[in-house]
BAZA-928566 format. One record per residue (C-alpha): x, y, z; residue in one letter. Coordinates in pm, whole numbers, plus 50000, padded with zeros to 5 digits. Layout:
% residues N
XYZa ...
***
This chain:
% residues 832
500035000350000m 501335034549910n 501205057750211c 499345089750113l 499985083649741n 503705080349774g 504425108350020l 508005104050142n 508355107450520y 511365118950702y 512265085850849f 513435053650697n 511155031950912r 507975052750943s 505565037351198l 502865058351033l 503235041350698c 503455006950850q 500545013151079y 498315025150796l 499504995350586a 498284971550848g 501734961550978a 502074956351354k 505154959851566f 505494942951911y 508194952452149k 508494940252504n 509754971952665i 510044973853045v 509325010053131l 510815027753424e 508525033053722d 508345071353715k 506345072454033g 502995089854058s 502435127354110e 499145123454285c 499655156654475g 497255145154746f 497695148955124f 498375121355366v 497175113855720g 495025138155906d 496445168455731s 493815166255454l 490895163655694k 492075193255901s 492665214655594k 489215206755458c 487615216755786e 489625248255799k 488805259155448y 485125250555481f 484705272655780k 486665301255626e 484515300755317i 481065293455448t 481315308355794g 480185277355987h 481415243256082d 481215213855835s 479295181455863y 481215149255863p 479795139055524f 481115171355367q 484635164555479i 484335127755384d 483175139355033f 486215162354994a 488705136955119e 487415110354874k 487645133254578v 491095146254671l 492335110254710r 491345103254353g 487825088054394k 484745096654196n 481755100554431v 477995097854456l 476105116854718l 472445115554827q 471595140555093a 468465160055213p 467535193155053t 469315221455229g 472005198755377s 474955215955211g 475625193354910k 476765222954699t 479545232954934w 480585196854988a 481195193454610a 483005227154570i 485275221654879l 487775197354714p 488285220654431f 488955250454656l 491335230154887v 493295217654581a 493405253454447k 494575269054768m 497175242054835e 498315241654476n 498065204054453t 497715184254128l 494045186554051f 492015202553768p 492245240353785k 488655244553655k 485395232553785m 482195228753578i 479015225253783y 476135212153572s 472485214053663l 469325201653480p 467545235353483l 468545271253411r 466835284153727v 469035261453932l 472145272653760a 471165309353809n 470395304054174s 473595285954264l 475735309554056f 474395339354253d 474945322254592t 478415308354521v 479745339054342r 478865360654639e 480715338954895k 483685331954668i 484135369154592f 484315376354964i 486775347855022y 489065351454719d 488585379354470k 491025362554232q 488745333054175l 486275339253892k 482765323753894v 480945324553558t 477515313853422l 476955296753085q 473365289252986t 471335293952674g 469975326052836e 473155338552995q 476015330052755s 478885345752954n 481505317952913d 480645300252592r 484215285452555y 484325274652920f 487465295152939l 487065325653160e 485765310353483g 487525290353748d 484125278453860i 481525275653585i 477825270553651f 476005257053346t 473145234353238t 473425197753150i 472455206552797d 475465229952760q 478015205752924s 476845174052750l 476575191152403s 480095204352458s 481395169552548l 479565154952242l 481305181452018s 477965196951918i 478015226652167p 474775245852178l 476705277952251s 479005275951942l 478685271551569p 479355235751453l 482595245351282r 483915251751634q 482325220551771g 485545203951880n 486735232452105i 484725226452423n 484925189252472a 488505193552604g 487275218752859a 484915193453013v 487435164952998i 490095186053185s 487805199653453s 486445186853791y 482865178653707l 479795181153927i 476365168653816f 473775179754067d 470115169354084e 470835143553823f 467675124953910h 465845151353707l 467545140553385l 465495121353125q 466555084553145p 466335078452769n 468145109952686f 470605130252895s 470885105153179l 471735076552943s 474245098452757t 475855110553085l 476045074553212f 478035062552908h 480225094052894l 481155089853257l 482185053653185r 484795068552937k 485865096153174l 485915077353502k 489695070853508n 490655104753358i 488375131253492t 487255135353855p 483525138553887f 480715136654143c 476995129154111l 474585144354362m 470865139454422t 468235140754700a 465785115054563t 466965081154426l 466215046054544s 468965029054737q 469204999954482k 469775024454204l 472545041554407l 474145007954462d 473855000154088a 475485033553991f 478345026254241k 479064993754057l 478595006253701e 480545038653731l 483065027353990d 482125054854226v 482155057154603e 478965065254785i 479365091355057v 477455077255350p 475325098755576i 474085083455902s 470615087656035i 472175104856342k 474015129556116e 470775137655924i 468865144156248r 471505167456371e 471695188156054m 470725223856098r 468255222455803s 466445191955965q 466385202456331a 462955207856468g 461325205556128k 457795192056096v 455795186455775r 452385170655824i 451045151255525i 447285154955440n 445945134755148t 442745146154978k 440525125054753e 439355157154578i 440835179754316e 442745211554404l 440565242554406t 440875279754481a 438485275554776d 440595247054923a 443695269154911v 442005299955065l 440385279455339s 443785269255471k 445545302855420h 445885325055724s 446485362455732m 450245369155748g 451235334455633s 452605320855302r 451085293755091s 452375276954774i 450175259454521v 451825236054268i 449905223253960c 451005197253704n 450235218053395s 450605254453294v 446895256453199f 445875244153552r 448375268853707c 447035298653515q 443365288253572q 443965282853951t 445865315853983y 443075335853819l 440435320054039e 442435327054354i 443205362454243r 439545370354171d 438375356054503k 440895376254696i 439845408454522i 436205399154577e 436825394454953k 438895425854979g 441965407455119l 445515421555116k 447105389055028t 449555391254736e 449245364854467v 451915356454211i 452075331353925c 455155314953776i 455605286953519h 457705279953210s 455835302852963r 457235336953054f 459645358552872f 463085355953035g 463065391453167s 459605387753325d 460585354453477r 463695369253636r 461655397253793i 459205371853927k 461975349854070e 463445378854261e 460045388654392k 459305352454495i 462655351054681k 461655383154866k 458115371754947l 459005335755036f 462505339955169g 463615328055515r 463135360055695e 459965371355514s 456775379355708k 454725384255393s 451065374955338d 451375357855001a 450165329454776i 452375314954504l 450735295354225v 453325275754021a 454225245253821t 457185221653853q 459565250953786v 459875257854160i 460645221954263e 464365230554268v 466585260154251g 464635287654433i 465565288954802d 462105296154947i 459895283855222t 456155285855327c 453695274955596n 451355255055370v 451745236755034i 448935225154817h 449965201754536t 448455179054275e 449665143554305i 452935135354139a 455595107754159p 457295106454496i 460675120454383n 458945150954227s 456635154054520l 459495153754769l 461155182254577q 457935202254610r 457585194854973i 461105207855013g 459695243154960r 457665240355284c 459195244055632a 462565243855451r 464535256955745f 465095244656096e 462425247056362n 459705254356096e 456345236656086n 454325231455779g 451215214255636e 451225195455306i 447945189855119y 448125164354840v 445195163454597y 443995140854322q 444315154653967a 441995152453669d 445005141453461s 448285124553556f 450155140353270k 453115146553233p 453825118253473y 453335080353463i 449925072453613q 450765041453809n 453795058053984i 451605087354088s 448925063654212e 451455043254413k 452755075354565t 449325085854681f 448695051354833e 451945053655030e 451145088355147l 447785077355265q 449535053055503k 451085082255684i 448185106455657n 448275131555944g 451925122456027q 455245140255983n 457045132255657l 460845134355731g 463785126155510y 464065090255632i 460365083255583q 460515099455240g 463425076855141q 461405046155243k 458535056955016i 461065063554728i 462315027454764d 458795013454772a 457475033454472v 460185038054221i 462905012254270t 461484988254011e 461075016353758k 464585030253815e 466334996353780l 464394989253458l 465495023053325e 469115015053419l 468964982253222q 467595000952923k 470425025752945m 473054998452951k 471514981652646a 470615012552454s 473485013952212g 474235048552340r 477995043352330e 477835037751950d 475625068651916e 478235088752098i 480995076051865k 478835084351570t 478255120651683v 481965124651746w 482755111851401m 480025131851229h 478945161751445p 475295171051390d 473335193451632k 470195175951529a 471415146151739r 470915167452058a 467295158152040g 468235121152068e 471255122852305l 470455151252541i 466885161952554r 463675153252375e 462985184352176i 459175185152240d 459055222652281t 459065251452034i 460245287052079n 457515312652001v 458155349251914l 454975369951959l 454555398951720h 452015414351487n 454355431451237n 457265409951103v 458535438750891y 459865454451212k 461865423551302i 465455426551160l 466805397051365n 464285373751523p 466965359351750y 467445392951916s 463825390852063y 462585372752374e 460685341052308t 458495317252511v 459145279852511s 455965258552487i 455195221952449h 454795216652069k 451575196252088w 449945220052333t 450625248052084l 449385227551789l 446135219351968y 445355255452045n 446515268651707l 444295244151522k 441245261451684k 442495296051575l 443625287451219e 440325293951043e 439115322451270d 441035351451115g 441925367350779d 445475377150877d 448505354050898w 448765332551205l 452205316151193i 455435323851018r 458645303351003a 462065319051013v 464205313250710r 467825323950700e 470875322850475s 474345322350619n 477595330250449i 480405320450688i 484095320050624d 485755290250789d 489355301350728n 489625320451057f 488645311951409d 489205347751527v 485805359651415g 482735347551233s 482555368850923f 478945362150851a 476065379350677s 472555368750774q 469375376250587v 466025366150743y 462735360250577s 459395350150733y 457395324150552e 453735319850627i 453145283250723i 450175262050824s 449605246751171v 450535212051034d 453895225450914e 454725237451266v 455715201651358k 458885205451160r 459985238751321e 461695246951644n 461335285151619f 458205303451486i 456595337451495i 452955337551605v 450635367151536n 450065383851877a 446565393251762n 445555356851815y 447535345052113i 447785364052444s 450585372452674y 450665391853001s 453345398053266e 450825383853515e 450195349053368i 452525346453066g 451625331652731l 448055319552744n 445015309952551f 442645326252800l 442575360752623n 444555376552908e 446925404352797g 448135418452459n 451955421252496e 454435412752224i 458045398852235s 460525425252351k 464045429952215p 466665412952435i 468695437452636s 472105440552485k 474935426252690t 478555436352676k 479765424052342s 482925403352301e 485985423452223k 486665423651849k 490115411751770i 491825429951491k 493685407251254i 497095420951169t 500045407750984k 502395384851177d 505295363051078t 505405325751140y 507805329651431e 505685357951586e 502565336651561h 504195307751740v 505465331852009e 501965347152064y 500285312452077m 502795300652337t 501995331452551k 498355322952516a 498995286752625y 500905299252929n 498065321753023k 495105298652966y 496345263152990f 499825257453132n 498545247253475e 494915240053397q 495655211053156i 498485193253352n 496185170853562y 494465155753252s 497685152153048l 499415135753343n 496535111553383t 496305102653020l 499935101552918l 501765091653234t 499335070353416k 497095054853143k 499525052252848l 502685050453066n 504595073552837i 506915099552990a 506845129152764v 507365166052843s 503945182452832f 505535215752748t 507315200252452d 504255181652334l 502305213752321i 505375231052168g 505395206751879i 501635210551836l 501955248151820i 505035249351606v 503695224651343m 499985234451326h 500665260751054d 503475241650886f 501305241750570g 501705279250550k 505365273850459l 504015262450130n 505175283549836k 501625288049701g 500345300550042w 503265324650092q 503105338349734d 499455347949780k 499955362350131a 503035383350026v 501125396649722k 498225406349948y 500495424250192q 502395442449919i 499055456249799a 498405467050157k 501735484950151d 502765466250464n 505365440450379y 509095437950463i 511155418450213e 511955383250329g 509165379650587e 507545345250617i 503975351950710l 501405333650923a 498615359950889h 497865389750679t 496105422650771d 492395419850747f 489585443950832d 486185427550788a 484465460850730e 486575471750429v 488535442050296d 487375416450051e 487995381150195k 490725362850005k 490745324749981k 494095309250078f 495185274050009p 494365248350272s 497285243150508h 496225221050800a 496965187150633g 500725193350588a 501225202050959g 499245171651062a 501495148150860i 504765164850967a 503665165951331g 502945128751337w 506305120951177s 508305141851435i 506415127251728l 506735092551596e 510535094251545n 511105107251895t 509005081252070l 510375052651859v 513855061751968k 512695059852328r 511435023852284g 507655028252345y 505155003652210e 503705009851865t 500115011951975d 500875038652231k 502915058851988i 500085056951726v 497515067551997c 499365100052070i 500345105851704a 496745101851579k 495505126251840a 498085151851745l 497525145651370f 493695150651406t 494055181251624a 496295199151371i 494155188251076l 490985201251242r 492225233151408h 490045254851185h 487055232651143s 485865201551327a 485195183351000q 488275189950789t 489235158050596v 491285169850299k 494715184650213s 496135201249910e 499355199949709r 502385210749919y 505815224349829s 507905237750122i 509705271150094l 513475270950065k 513765285950422d 510915265750572g 513015237250714s 515365260450906s 512425280551047i 510875248251186i 514195235651316e 514805267951503n 511355268751650l 511435232251766i 514815239951933e 513215269352115q 509735254952208y 510045216552196a 513645206052257q 512985169352328s 511515166651973f 514455183351807n 514745158051521n 513305175851219f 515005163750902d 516535195350757s 517065177650431g 513315176450351i 512385201350089d 509345187049931t 506145168850031l 505035153749699k 501695152249534s 498945146149778w 496665171249608d 493245170449767n 494095137949949e 491265123950164d 492785120950511l 489765104850668t 491555070150712p 494215086250928f 492135106251182v 490915095551523v 488115070951486k 486975073751851f 487345036051907d 489995042052177d 489045063652471d 492565075452546s 493105086252188e 489735103052169s 490125123352490l 493775132752413l 492535146152072y 489905167652241f 492435181052485l 494975189652213l 492545204651963v 491115226952239r 494545239952330i 495345246351967l 492175263651863r 491895286052177i 495535295952153c 495095303451790d 492245326551870q 493925342652171k 497275348651988s 495835380851851f 494895391552203e 498475383852317m 499775404352027k 497705434752123e 499035432352474c 502685429552373s 
***
């Protein structure tokens, strides 16, 4: 077999050629025991340091389980924690990261805290950022959600709060926060961080939970992680321990009873064989007290709210009533959340009634005297109950009603829950009793779901999306896309960019049912679909030079099924700040433009030489990655592959060789001609970038260059490691990761290369740069002057195939470093 159509490599016995030709080499090499740089503490010093830092940060003493949690993580264990609401799970999870940071031990320098809901991410972000800022102003806490995209590359924060949609899509290389051409940038951020997945019982078993389960199987020996919940059956916890090789953090009954959040707390269960009504709520509400009503659907929530509101007005009461659910504009919802926190906060003495859906089950730190709820499965119900008598020494009454429909839940699980609650009617429902009901009601269901996850073929689906990134797969791997975003407006000619307006998310079939009734009632348009054309230049990562043109096509109700974003005529569907989007003819508001946030700094592209570009990229690496990436590289290379290689030199060869293809005569001729026309060229300069101003310059197409650097990088790495006597399979693992990272440092889907002819001075430039930035790889063959005809060669056979986890994860780490440093080199240049 001819290797790359007769391409001559630098070395007489190229492992690359033999590997691709199917040859195998076997060497029995006994490697030296290099020791392990665990960086962890010994003896009692770790426990005492954890206790010390916990008190300094939170202001109070820790519980034994919080210290046990931190010790396990810092000793290299992945953990699973189930603890009561309000017990301090969040700070238990953050503690090991802060201890490692303060003590400068070998541990990931970034923490990604993933939650199933935006409201949860928002709430914890606010709480943690406030305390961290007081404790250490150098530590940066950021928030990355679909609504608050403040750290879309997972780069700026030391502690990043995000949603499971954001973290999983990033790890799958289809990040929701980035265009697909940048899809391979964020996976490395997740792999190299300390990961927390909180409230993971809320994840959909057939979607995000299954995907998370299989991804953690890949990461469990590379990336430290913890899973946290308040409501899982004991048998499922035991099964997760076995399947994911995690340690469960035990909490004794004595410890639970002594927790501040549990002390003196009483919640009396009252089951009702009737449906929830406004009269039932008001009959149990006392002046100066707080009641929460939780309905299973938005329609029931709106309807119940209006009935309670009207009766309060009719009776002349001063009680404040507020409604919240999922169908509000983001700005209105945030205002409501703040108001709810004020009315139902720990110290509040308000006279108020909150009518809500499942959106308040988690995330909002509120309490009340009485809760009225429609029946739901025990795990959801316990989350709701957690909003009543939330703090120590509080007493509360819980009223659980039958419902006219069990949707969106499974009927028999809700019925079993009601039966179990009837057994303790009139009694206190504490954490221990709640856990017994969980075990009785949902154990069988959870274990069945686990068996389906294991047999789902999800691992193959993950491999497929890594090989062929497609954001449409998010609907299969992360979350069932059963909702649609609705922009409300009555004049589309005023909408220049539909994505700059607030929208409401609504269940697709609910919308279709109600639109069907409206479709033939009016003469004007009812629904318009957004159509757009994008012209994007993939040659640079430093900006998206794009021009978008939007049109708004009138479509029928039946055609809505295929859309995920539509404009609905506000003359036919109602919206009010009071009850949100509704079909009750309440309100006439339209979508508002989204408030502009601080825009990202625009980086000006200016001419730099090949040597300057390598210098600026190295500075970017030192700023953003030098310490942050060491834990993951150490785990992958030293511990898993047992290859001792200088991390600095490995990154050096990656940076030096990534633009090797620009030393092609064809590329340089075009770049020099361009710069001469700009009147900004010094004779003899070997360029890496040209001047470019997107507002005035016409974009020029340059020859593809990534393939040449990928091939040359593999060859240099291979020759070095062969001389050190490492096994072929291990060398190929690292070489393929480096090869694919360089090949795809401008686009996650690059597969081709073009004809290449190296400049006369190209070899000496590379030799000098390797000597400066990657000394242990200083073996570039200076006699090479030509890479022969591989014009438009398909390089697919040589890239990472995602069959080997070490190879895959190393690729994601390397390509992240390369692409971020490529972007940030211009920032470094401006600062120099």
